[in-house]
C-alpha positions in Angstrom: 70.7 -146.1 -88.1 68.8 -148.4 -85.8 68.6 -152.2 -85.5 65.5 -153.3 -87.3 64.4 -155.7 -90.0 66.8 -156.0 -92.9 69.7 -154.5 -91.0 73.0 -156.3 -90.4 74.5 -155.5 -87.0 77.7 -156.4 -85.2 78.0 -156.7 -81.5 80.3 -157.7 -78.7 79.1 -159.0 -75.4 79.9 -160.7 -72.1 77.6 -163.5 -71.1 77.4 -164.5 -67.4 75.4 -167.0 -65.5 72.5 -165.7 -63.5 73.5 -162.0 -63.1 76.3 -159.5 -63.6 78.4 -161.1 -60.9 77.9 -164.7 -62.2 80.4 -167.0 -63.8 81.5 -165.8 -67.3 80.2 -168.2 -69.9 81.4 -166.3 -73.0 83.1 -163.0 -73.8 83.6 -161.4 -77.2 86.3 -158.9 -77.8 85.8 -155.8 -80.0 88.4 -157.1 -82.5 86.1 -160.2 -83.1 82.5 -159.1 -83.0 79.6 -161.3 -84.0 77.5 -160.2 -87.0 73.8 -161.0 -87.6 70.9 -160.1 -89.9 68.1 -158.9 -87.6 65.2 -161.3 -87.8 67.1 -164.1 -89.5 66.4 -166.6 -86.7 70.0 -167.0 -85.7 69.6 -165.5 -82.3 67.4 -166.3 -79.3 64.1 -164.4 -80.0 64.1 -162.6 -76.6 67.8 -161.7 -77.0 67.0 -160.2 -80.4 64.0 -158.3 -79.1 66.2 -156.6 -76.5 68.3 -155.2 -79.3 65.7 -153.7 -81.6 66.1 -149.9 -82.1 69.6 -149.8 -80.6 72.2 -147.8 -82.6 75.9 -148.1 -83.3 77.8 -147.4 -80.1 74.8 -148.2 -77.8 75.5 -150.3 -74.8 73.0 -152.9 -73.6 72.5 -155.1 -70.5 69.7 -157.5 -69.7 68.9 -160.8 -68.2 67.0 -163.6 -70.0 65.5 -166.0 -67.5 66.0 -169.6 -68.5 62.5 -169.9 -69.9 63.3 -167.1 -72.4 66.7 -168.5 -73.2 67.2 -172.3 -73.6 64.3 -173.5 -71.4 64.3 -175.4 -68.2 66.2 -178.6 -67.7 63.8 -181.5 -68.6 64.2 -184.8 -66.8 63.0 -186.7 -69.8 66.2 -185.5 -71.6 68.4 -187.4 -69.2 68.5 -190.9 -70.5 70.1 -194.2 -69.4 71.9 -195.6 -72.5 72.9 -199.3 -72.5 76.6 -200.0 -72.4 76.3 -201.9 -75.8 75.9 -198.5 -77.6 79.4 -197.6 -76.6 81.1 -201.0 -77.1 83.5 -202.0 -79.8 84.4 -205.7 -79.9 82.6 -206.1 -76.6 84.5 -203.4 -74.7 83.7 -199.8 -73.9 86.2 -197.2 -75.3 87.2 -195.6 -72.0 88.9 -192.7 -73.9 85.5 -191.7 -75.3 83.1 -192.9 -72.6 84.1 -190.7 -69.6 82.0 -188.6 -67.2 81.9 -185.1 -68.6 82.5 -185.9 -72.2 80.1 -184.6 -74.8 79.1 -187.4 -77.3 77.3 -186.8 -80.6 74.4 -189.2 -80.9 71.3 -189.6 -83.1 67.7 -190.0 -82.1 65.3 -192.5 -83.6 64.6 -190.0 -86.4 68.2 -189.6 -87.3 68.5 -186.1 -85.8 71.9 -185.3 -84.2 71.9 -184.7 -80.5 74.9 -183.9 -78.2 74.7 -185.7 -74.9 76.9 -185.1 -71.8 77.9 -188.3 -69.9 76.9 -187.8 -66.3 77.4 -191.2 -64.8 78.7 -194.7 -65.9 77.3 -197.7 -64.1 77.8 -201.5 -64.6 74.9 -201.6 -67.1 74.2 -198.1 -68.5 75.6 -194.7 -69.2 73.5 -191.8 -68.0 73.5 -189.0 -70.6 72.0 -185.5 -70.5 70.7 -184.2 -73.8 69.4 -180.9 -72.5 71.1 -177.8 -74.0 74.2 -177.0 -71.9 72.6 -173.6 -70.8 69.1 -175.1 -70.1 67.9 -174.1 -66.6 70.3 -171.1 -66.4 69.3 -167.4 -66.4 71.6 -165.6 -68.8 73.0 -162.1 -68.2 74.2 -160.2 -71.2 76.1 -156.9 -71.3 77.6 -155.5 -74.5 77.8 -153.0 -77.2 76.6 -152.5 -80.8 79.7 -152.0 -82.9 78.2 -151.6 -86.3 74.9 -151.4 -88.3 74.3 -151.4 -92.0 71.6 -152.2 -94.5 71.5 -155.8 -95.5 72.3 -156.7 -99.1 69.6 -158.2 -101.3 71.5 -161.5 -101.3 71.7 -161.5 -97.5 68.0 -161.0 -97.2 67.1 -163.6 -99.8 69.3 -166.2 -98.2 67.3 -165.9 -95.0 63.9 -166.3 -96.6 62.9 -162.6 -96.6 62.1 -162.8 -100.3 58.4 -163.4 -101.1 57.4 -167.0 -100.7 54.6 -166.6 -103.3 56.5 -164.9 -106.2 60.2 -165.0 -105.0 60.6 -161.3 -105.7 62.3 -158.9 -103.3 61.4 -155.7 -101.6 63.5 -154.3 -98.8 60.6 -153.5 -96.6 58.0 -156.2 -97.3 60.0 -159.0 -99.0 57.7 -158.8 -102.0 58.2 -156.5 -105.0 55.4 -158.1 -107.0 51.7 -157.8 -106.7 51.4 -160.1 -103.7 51.4 -157.2 -101.1 
């Protein structure tokens, strides 16, 4: 059985920065693989495209340049936030407001963003809202540990059922007359 649409697959991998000799970012052990439904949108698209047609037991290795991973670092995502945002009763909480801390914030639309504190000055806190892996090429090596057919419920929960009639067909998503 091969990885393709409507297949659930498990994998282990080692993720390194830049190339196979780079700093280890994450490593999954065979006892704790990650499991995904192919095409569900839970993986980086280019990561997923590297796995199509692999079979159980197959090893893989590839590099995603930063543009195909989390993008380049964007300077407009590094923002000077006024001290007042971090103050309680006129004082900054120094346990929270420290260089290197990741602070959950909200944008003007109420969306949650995590920002890393890069610098604290007398008037502002410089925060970086780029993804932590932005600007980094990612090197993946790993192994496919299992593949199976997805259940109807798994497929339906990811939006693979027909958007017009809500019926289900394993291949097309539609079992009605919409095809």
